[in-house]
DODO-537036 format. One record per atom (N, C-alpha, C): y, x, z; residue in three letters; residue number from 1; chain. Coordinates in pm, 1 decimal, padded with zeros to 6 digits. Example, Ala and Ser with C-alpha at 12.3 -4.5 7.8 and 13.67 -1.06 7.14 Angstrom:
residues 2
+----------+----------+----------+------+------+-------+
!        y !        x !        z ! resn ! resi ! chain !
+----------+----------+----------+------+------+-------+
! -00569.0 !  01319.0 !  00780.0 !  Ala !    1 !     A !
! -00450.0 !  01230.0 !  00780.0 !  Ala !    1 !     A !
! -00330.0 !  01320.0 !  00780.0 !  Ala !    1 !     A !
! -00225.0 !  01285.0 !  00708.0 !  Ser !    2 !     A !
! -00106.0 !  01367.0 !  00714.0 !  Ser !    2 !     A !
!  00003.0 !  01290.0 !  00787.0 !  Ser !    2 !     A !
+----------+----------+----------+------+------+-------+
This chain:
residues 84
+----------+----------+----------+------+------+-------+
!        y !        x !        z ! resn ! resi ! chain !
+----------+----------+----------+------+------+-------+
! -18464.0 ! -01125.0 !  13303.8 !  Met !    1 !     A !
! -18543.6 ! -01235.2 !  13352.8 !  Met !    1 !     A !
! -18670.0 ! -01183.7 !  13420.4 !  Met !    1 !     A !
! -18730.3 ! -01082.9 !  13360.5 !  Ala !    2 !     A !
! -18852.4 ! -01025.9 !  13416.9 !  Ala !    2 !     A !
! -18823.2 ! -00959.7 !  13550.9 !  Ala !    2 !     A !
! -18702.3 ! -00903.7 !  13562.3 !  Lys !    3 !     A !
! -18663.7 ! -00837.5 !  13686.8 !  Lys !    3 !     A !
! -18650.6 ! -00940.7 !  13799.5 !  Lys !    3 !     A !
! -18593.7 ! -01057.4 !  13769.4 !  Asn !    4 !     A !
! -18581.3 ! -01163.2 !  13868.2 !  Asn !    4 !     A !
! -18718.1 ! -01217.1 !  13909.2 !  Asn !    4 !     A !
! -18808.0 ! -01229.1 !  13815.7 !  Gly !    5 !     A !
! -18943.4 ! -01275.4 !  13845.5 !  Gly !    5 !     A !
! -19017.6 ! -01177.0 !  13933.8 !  Gly !    5 !     A !
! -18997.8 ! -01047.3 !  13906.7 !  Phe !    6 !     A !
! -19062.5 ! -00944.4 !  13987.0 !  Phe !    6 !     A !
! -19009.7 ! -00947.6 !  14130.9 !  Phe !    6 !     A !
! -18878.7 ! -00961.9 !  14146.0 !  Ile !    7 !     A !
! -18818.7 ! -00967.7 !  14279.5 !  Ile !    7 !     A !
! -18868.6 ! -01091.1 !  14354.5 !  Ile !    7 !     A !
! -18880.0 ! -01202.6 !  14285.5 !  Leu !    8 !     A !
! -18931.2 ! -01325.3 !  14345.5 !  Leu !    8 !     A !
! -19076.5 ! -01306.5 !  14389.1 !  Leu !    8 !     A !
! -19157.4 ! -01242.9 !  14304.7 !  Phe !    9 !     A !
! -19297.7 ! -01219.6 !  14336.3 !  Phe !    9 !     A !
! -19311.3 ! -01128.7 !  14458.5 !  Phe !    9 !     A !
! -19234.2 ! -01020.9 !  14464.3 !  Val !   10 !     A !
! -19240.8 ! -00927.0 !  14576.6 !  Val !   10 !     A !
! -19195.1 ! -00994.9 !  14705.6 !  Val !   10 !     A !
! -19087.9 ! -01073.6 !  14698.5 !  Ser !   11 !     A !
! -19039.6 ! -01140.0 !  14818.9 !  Ser !   11 !     A !
! -19141.0 ! -01242.9 !  14869.3 !  Ser !   11 !     A !
! -19207.2 ! -01316.4 !  14779.3 !  Met !   12 !     A !
! -19309.3 ! -01412.3 !  14821.3 !  Met !   12 !     A !
! -19428.8 ! -01340.5 !  14883.0 !  Met !   12 !     A !
! -19466.4 ! -01226.0 !  14823.1 !  Phe !   13 !     A !
! -19578.2 ! -01147.8 !  14876.0 !  Phe !   13 !     A !
! -19546.6 ! -01099.0 !  15017.8 !  Phe !   13 !     A !
! -19425.4 ! -01047.9 !  15038.1 !  Leu !   14 !     A !
! -19387.4 ! -00999.4 !  15170.7 !  Leu !   14 !     A !
! -19380.7 ! -01113.1 !  15272.4 !  Leu !   14 !     A !
! -19332.6 ! -01226.7 !  15228.4 !  Leu !   15 !     A !
! -19324.9 ! -01341.8 !  15317.4 !  Leu !   15 !     A !
! -19463.8 ! -01386.7 !  15361.2 !  Leu !   15 !     A !
! -19555.8 ! -01393.1 !  15269.1 !  Leu !   16 !     A !
! -19692.4 ! -01434.7 !  15302.8 !  Leu !   16 !     A !
! -19765.3 ! -01327.4 !  15381.8 !  Leu !   16 !     A !
! -19735.8 ! -01202.3 !  15357.2 !  Ala !   17 !     A !
! -19802.8 ! -01093.4 !  15428.0 !  Ala !   17 !     A !
! -19756.9 ! -01087.2 !  15574.0 !  Ala !   17 !     A !
! -19635.5 ! -01127.3 !  15600.8 !  Cys !   18 !     A !
! -19581.7 ! -01119.1 !  15736.4 !  Cys !   18 !     A !
! -19624.9 ! -01236.1 !  15824.5 !  Cys !   18 !     A !
! -19671.2 ! -01342.6 !  15766.4 !  Thr !   19 !     A !
! -19713.6 ! -01456.9 !  15846.3 !  Thr !   19 !     A !
! -19861.5 ! -01444.0 !  15879.3 !  Thr !   19 !     A !
! -19898.5 ! -01488.7 !  15996.1 !  Asp !   20 !     A !
! -20037.1 ! -01482.1 !  16041.6 !  Asp !   20 !     A !
! -20088.5 ! -01625.3 !  16058.1 !  Asp !   20 !     A !
! -20175.6 ! -01672.7 !  15967.6 !  Pro !   21 !     A !
! -20222.4 ! -01811.0 !  15977.9 !  Pro !   21 !     A !
! -20311.6 ! -01834.8 !  16099.8 !  Pro !   21 !     A !
! -20372.5 ! -01729.6 !  16154.8 !  Glu !   22 !     A !
! -20461.5 ! -01744.7 !  16269.2 !  Glu !   22 !     A !
! -20383.7 ! -01757.1 !  16400.2 !  Glu !   22 !     A !
! -20261.2 ! -01715.2 !  16398.3 !  Arg !   23 !     A !
! -20181.4 ! -01715.5 !  16520.6 !  Arg !   23 !     A !
! -20140.6 ! -01858.6 !  16555.4 !  Arg !   23 !     A !
! -20169.8 ! -01896.1 !  16676.2 !  Lys !   24 !     A !
! -20133.7 ! -02028.9 !  16723.2 !  Lys !   24 !     A !
! -20001.5 ! -02019.1 !  16798.3 !  Lys !   24 !     A !
! -19930.6 ! -02125.9 !  16796.3 !  Ala !   25 !     A !
! -19803.0 ! -02128.5 !  16867.6 !  Ala !   25 !     A !
! -19828.8 ! -02117.8 !  17017.7 !  Ala !   25 !     A !
! -19752.5 ! -02030.6 !  17081.6 !  Glu !   26 !     A !
! -19767.9 ! -02012.4 !  17225.7 !  Glu !   26 !     A !
! -19704.3 ! -02130.4 !  17297.7 !  Glu !   26 !     A !
! -19776.9 ! -02180.3 !  17395.4 !  His !   27 !     A !
! -19727.5 ! -02294.2 !  17470.0 !  His !   27 !     A !
! -19669.0 ! -02244.2 !  17601.7 !  His !   27 !     A !
! -19544.5 ! -02278.3 !  17627.5 !  Ile !   28 !     A !
! -19477.3 ! -02236.0 !  17749.2 !  Ile !   28 !     A !
! -19465.3 ! -02356.9 !  17841.0 !  Ile !   28 !     A !
! -19514.5 ! -02339.5 !  17963.3 !  Asp !   29 !     A !
! -19506.8 ! -02447.3 !  18061.7 !  Asp !   29 !     A !
! -19387.5 ! -02423.1 !  18153.7 !  Asp !   29 !     A !
! -19303.1 ! -02522.3 !  18165.4 !  Phe !   30 !     A !
! -19191.3 ! -02517.1 !  18257.7 !  Phe !   30 !     A !
! -19225.0 ! -02605.0 !  18376.8 !  Phe !   30 !     A !
! -19213.6 ! -02547.0 !  18493.4 !  Lys !   31 !     A !
! -19242.0 ! -02622.8 !  18614.5 !  Lys !   31 !     A !
! -19110.9 ! -02676.6 !  18669.1 !  Lys !   31 !     A !
! -19109.5 ! -02803.1 !  18699.1 !  Glu !   32 !     A !
! -18991.7 ! -02865.1 !  18757.8 !  Glu !   32 !     A !
! -19010.2 ! -02870.5 !  18909.1 !  Glu !   32 !     A !
! -18919.9 ! -02806.2 !  18977.3 !  Leu !   33 !     A !
! -18924.2 ! -02809.1 !  19122.7 !  Leu !   33 !     A !
! -18835.9 ! -02922.3 !  19172.1 !  Leu !   33 !     A !
! -18885.7 ! -03002.4 !  19266.7 !  Pro !   34 !     A !
! -18806.3 ! -03115.4 !  19316.6 !  Pro !   34 !     A !
! -18674.5 ! -03071.2 !  19379.2 !  Pro !   34 !     A !
! -18673.1 ! -02954.1 !  19443.3 !  Ala !   35 !     A !
! -18549.9 ! -02907.2 !  19507.7 !  Ala !   35 !     A !
! -18443.6 ! -02877.1 !  19403.5 !  Ala !   35 !     A !
! -18483.1 ! -02824.6 !  19290.0 !  Ile !   36 !     A !
! -18387.5 ! -02792.4 !  19184.6 !  Ile !   36 !     A !
! -18339.9 ! -02920.0 !  19116.2 !  Ile !   36 !     A !
! -18426.6 ! -03013.5 !  19099.9 !  Arg !   37 !     A !
! -18392.1 ! -03137.5 !  19031.9 !  Arg !   37 !     A !
! -18289.0 ! -03217.9 !  19110.5 !  Arg !   37 !     A !
! -18290.4 ! -03205.6 !  19243.7 !  Glu !   38 !     A !
! -18202.8 ! -03284.8 !  19327.5 !  Glu !   38 !     A !
! -18064.6 ! -03223.1 !  19346.6 !  Glu !   38 !     A !
! -18045.9 ! -03098.3 !  19307.5 !  Ile !   39 !     A !
! -17916.8 ! -03033.3 !  19325.5 !  Ile !   39 !     A !
! -17818.9 ! -03088.1 !  19221.5 !  Ile !   39 !     A !
! -17706.3 ! -03135.6 !  19269.8 !  Lys !   40 !     A !
! -17603.0 ! -03187.8 !  19180.8 !  Lys !   40 !     A !
! -17481.7 ! -03096.1 !  19191.4 !  Lys !   40 !     A !
! -17413.9 ! -03072.7 !  19083.1 !  Pro !   41 !     A !
! -17294.4 ! -02988.7 !  19092.1 !  Pro !   41 !     A !
! -17185.8 ! -03057.8 !  19173.9 !  Pro !   41 !     A !
! -17118.7 ! -02978.8 !  19254.4 !  Gln !   42 !     A !
! -17015.3 ! -03035.5 !  19339.1 !  Gln !   42 !     A !
! -16883.3 ! -03039.8 !  19263.3 !  Gln !   42 !     A !
! -16810.2 ! -03144.7 !  19285.5 !  Lys !   43 !     A !
! -16680.1 ! -03158.8 !  19221.7 !  Lys !   43 !     A !
! -16578.8 ! -03075.6 !  19300.1 !  Lys !   43 !     A !
! -16486.9 ! -03012.6 !  19231.7 !  Pro !   44 !     A !
! -16387.4 ! -02932.3 !  19302.8 !  Pro !   44 !     A !
! -16285.6 ! -03020.5 !  19374.6 !  Pro !   44 !     A !
! -16217.7 ! -02961.0 !  19470.8 !  Val !   45 !     A !
! -16113.2 ! -03031.8 !  19543.3 !  Val !   45 !     A !
! -15989.4 ! -03036.1 !  19453.7 !  Val !   45 !     A !
! -15932.8 ! -03152.9 !  19436.9 !  Arg !   46 !     A !
! -15813.7 ! -03170.9 !  19353.0 !  Arg !   46 !     A !
! -15689.2 ! -03163.0 !  19441.7 !  Arg !   46 !     A !
! -15589.2 ! -03090.2 !  19393.6 !  Ile !   47 !     A !
! -15465.8 ! -03072.4 !  19468.2 !  Ile !   47 !     A !
! -15350.5 ! -03132.2 !  19388.1 !  Ile !   47 !     A !
! -15273.0 ! -03218.6 !  19452.1 !  Lys !   48 !     A !
! -15148.6 ! -03269.4 !  19394.0 !  Lys !   48 !     A !
! -15035.7 ! -03215.2 !  19480.3 !  Lys !   48 !     A !
! -14965.9 ! -03115.7 !  19428.1 !  Leu !   49 !     A !
! -14858.6 ! -03051.4 !  19502.2 !  Leu !   49 !     A !
! -14726.5 ! -03118.1 !  19466.3 !  Leu !   49 !     A !
! -14648.3 ! -03151.7 !  19569.0 !  Lys !   50 !     A !
! -14519.7 ! -03220.0 !  19549.1 !  Lys !   50 !     A !
! -14409.8 ! -03140.5 !  19617.6 !  Lys !   50 !     A !
! -14293.5 ! -03138.7 !  19554.7 !  Arg !   51 !     A !
! -14177.1 ! -03073.0 !  19613.5 !  Arg !   51 !     A !
! -14069.2 ! -03177.9 !  19636.6 !  Arg !   51 !     A !
! -14019.8 ! -03183.0 !  19758.9 !  Asn !   52 !     A !
! -13917.4 ! -03280.1 !  19794.9 !  Asn !   52 !     A !
! -13780.5 ! -03231.8 !  19748.7 !  Asn !   52 !     A !
! -13682.7 ! -03319.5 !  19758.3 !  Ala !   53 !     A !
! -13545.4 ! -03283.5 !  19720.2 !  Ala !   53 !     A !
! -13488.8 ! -03176.4 !  19812.4 !  Ala !   53 !     A !
! -13536.8 ! -03172.0 !  19935.4 !  Ser !   54 !     A !
! -13488.0 ! -03071.4 !  20030.3 !  Ser !   54 !     A !
! -13554.0 ! -02935.2 !  20009.0 !  Ser !   54 !     A !
! -13652.5 ! -02926.9 !  19919.9 !  Gly !   55 !     A !
! -13719.6 ! -02800.1 !  19889.2 !  Gly !   55 !     A !
! -13849.1 ! -02778.7 !  19964.9 !  Gly !   55 !     A !
! -13888.4 ! -02871.0 !  20048.2 !  Ser !   56 !     A !
! -14014.5 ! -02857.5 !  20121.0 !  Ser !   56 !     A !
! -14128.6 ! -02912.8 !  20034.8 !  Ser !   56 !     A !
! -14246.5 ! -02865.9 !  20065.1 !  Tyr !   57 !     A !
! -14364.0 ! -02904.1 !  19986.5 !  Tyr !   57 !     A !
! -14455.3 ! -02996.3 !  20066.1 !  Tyr !   57 !     A !
! -14523.6 ! -03082.3 !  19993.8 !  Ser !   58 !     A !
! -14630.9 ! -03163.9 !  20050.6 !  Ser !   58 !     A !
! -14741.1 ! -03171.7 !  19945.8 !  Ser !   58 !     A !
! -14860.0 ! -03212.2 !  19987.5 !  Trp !   59 !     A !
! -14971.4 ! -03217.3 !  19894.1 !  Trp !   59 !     A !
! -15069.4 ! -03326.5 !  19931.6 !  Trp !   59 !     A !
! -15144.5 ! -03365.2 !  19830.6 !  Glu !   60 !     A !
! -15255.1 ! -03458.9 !  19848.4 !  Glu !   60 !     A !
! -15381.9 ! -03388.2 !  19803.1 !  Glu !   60 !     A !
! -15486.5 ! -03398.8 !  19882.2 !  Leu !   61 !     A !
! -15614.2 ! -03336.3 !  19849.5 !  Leu !   61 !     A !
! -15719.9 ! -03443.9 !  19831.6 !  Leu !   61 !     A !
! -15798.0 ! -03433.6 !  19724.6 !  Asn !   62 !     A !
! -15907.6 ! -03527.0 !  19697.8 !  Asn !   62 !     A !
! -16034.0 ! -03446.9 !  19670.5 !  Asn !   62 !     A !
! -16143.5 ! -03488.1 !  19731.1 !  Gly !   63 !     A !
! -16270.8 ! -03421.7 !  19707.6 !  Gly !   63 !     A !
! -16383.2 ! -03493.3 !  19778.6 !  Gly !   63 !     A !
! -16505.7 ! -03456.8 !  19744.1 !  Asn !   64 !     A !
! -16623.5 ! -03520.0 !  19803.6 !  Asn !   64 !     A !
! -16665.7 ! -03455.2 !  19934.3 !  Asn !   64 !     A !
! -16640.7 ! -03325.9 !  19948.7 !  Asp !   65 !     A !
! -16684.2 ! -03252.4 !  20067.1 !  Asp !   65 !     A !
! -16567.2 ! -03240.6 !  20164.8 !  Asp !   65 !     A !
! -16578.7 ! -03306.8 !  20279.5 !  Ala !   66 !     A !
! -16469.2 ! -03308.9 !  20377.1 !  Ala !   66 !     A !
! -16440.5 ! -03169.7 !  20432.5 !  Ala !   66 !     A !
! -16544.4 ! -03088.2 !  20452.8 !  Asp !   67 !     A !
! -16523.4 ! -02953.7 !  20505.1 !  Asp !   67 !     A !
! -16438.7 ! -02869.2 !  20410.3 !  Asp !   67 !     A !
! -16466.7 ! -02878.8 !  20280.3 !  Lys !   68 !     A !
! -16388.8 ! -02802.3 !  20182.9 !  Lys !   68 !     A !
! -16244.8 ! -02851.2 !  20176.3 !  Lys !   68 !     A !
! -16225.8 ! -02981.4 !  20188.6 !  Val !   69 !     A !
! -16090.5 ! -03037.3 !  20186.5 !  Val !   69 !     A !
! -16011.7 ! -02985.8 !  20306.7 !  Val !   69 !     A !
! -16074.3 ! -02984.8 !  20424.5 !  Leu !   70 !     A !
! -16006.2 ! -02936.8 !  20544.8 !  Leu !   70 !     A !
! -15976.8 ! -02787.7 !  20537.8 !  Leu !   70 !     A !
! -16069.9 ! -02709.4 !  20484.5 !  Gln !   71 !     A !
! -16046.8 ! -02565.6 !  20469.6 !  Gln !   71 !     A !
! -15930.6 ! -02538.8 !  20374.3 !  Gln !   71 !     A !
! -15926.5 ! -02610.7 !  20264.9 !  Leu !   72 !     A !
! -15819.0 ! -02592.9 !  20168.3 !  Leu !   72 !     A !
! -15685.5 ! -02636.5 !  20226.5 !  Leu !   72 !     A !
! -15685.4 ! -02743.3 !  20304.4 !  Asn !   73 !     A !
! -15563.4 ! -02789.2 !  20369.7 !  Asn !   73 !     A !
! -15509.6 ! -02680.8 !  20463.1 !  Asn !   73 !     A !
! -15599.1 ! -02618.5 !  20537.7 !  Lys !   74 !     A !
! -15559.2 ! -02511.6 !  20629.5 !  Lys !   74 !     A !
! -15503.0 ! -02392.0 !  20552.9 !  Lys !   74 !     A !
! -15568.0 ! -02354.3 !  20443.3 !  Lys !   75 !     A !
! -15520.0 ! -02241.4 !  20363.0 !  Lys !   75 !     A !
! -15382.3 ! -02270.0 !  20303.7 !  Lys !   75 !     A !
! -15362.7 ! -02391.3 !  20252.5 !  Leu !   76 !     A !
! -15233.2 ! -02426.5 !  20195.7 !  Leu !   76 !     A !
! -15123.4 ! -02423.3 !  20301.2 !  Leu !   76 !     A !
! -15152.8 ! -02478.0 !  20418.9 !  Ala !   77 !     A !
! -15053.4 ! -02478.5 !  20527.2 !  Ala !   77 !     A !
! -15017.2 ! -02335.3 !  20568.3 !  Ala !   77 !     A !
! -15117.2 ! -02248.5 !  20580.4 !  Glu !   78 !     A !
! -15093.0 ! -02110.1 !  20617.9 !  Glu !   78 !     A !
! -15014.0 ! -02035.6 !  20510.9 !  Glu !   78 !     A !
! -15046.4 ! -02059.4 !  20385.2 !  Ser !   79 !     A !
! -14977.3 ! -01988.1 !  20278.1 !  Ser !   79 !     A !
! -14832.4 ! -02033.7 !  20263.8 !  Ser !   79 !     A !
! -14806.3 ! -02161.8 !  20286.4 !  Leu !   80 !     A !
! -14669.3 ! -02209.6 !  20278.5 !  Leu !   80 !     A !
! -14586.2 ! -02162.7 !  20397.9 !  Leu !   80 !     A !
! -14648.9 ! -02151.8 !  20514.3 !  Glu !   81 !     A !
! -14577.2 ! -02100.6 !  20632.5 !  Glu !   81 !     A !
! -14545.7 ! -01952.5 !  20614.3 !  Glu !   81 !     A !
! -14636.9 ! -01876.3 !  20555.0 !  Ala !   82 !     A !
! -14615.8 ! -01734.0 !  20533.6 !  Ala !   82 !     A !
! -14509.7 ! -01711.5 !  20425.7 !  Ala !   82 !     A !
! -14498.0 ! -01801.5 !  20331.5 !  Gly !   83 !     A !
! -14402.5 ! -01785.6 !  20222.0 !  Gly !   83 !     A !
! -14260.8 ! -01821.2 !  20261.6 !  Gly !   83 !     A !
! -14242.5 ! -01891.5 !  20370.1 !  Glu !   84 !     A !
! -14106.9 ! -01933.6 !  20411.0 !  Glu !   84 !     A !
! -14037.2 ! -01826.0 !  20488.4 !  Glu !   84 !     A !
+----------+----------+----------+------+------+-------+
């Protein structure tokens, strides 16, 4: 029992010795930039690939950015032509 009390006393002493009551919590300021706040993540282009009974492929593309949809359409067309 005395051994447990001694260990408790030493641990409390070390805990109190390691803390600094004069130390104030450091305040960190985060600056919000309007340009960063307005950036929204872009949704990816969704592809629905379909295969016909004759073995040919077709697809539907959905997305918010028309340029990305057109680029992906071109890549798909080129890759399917190269694969045939």
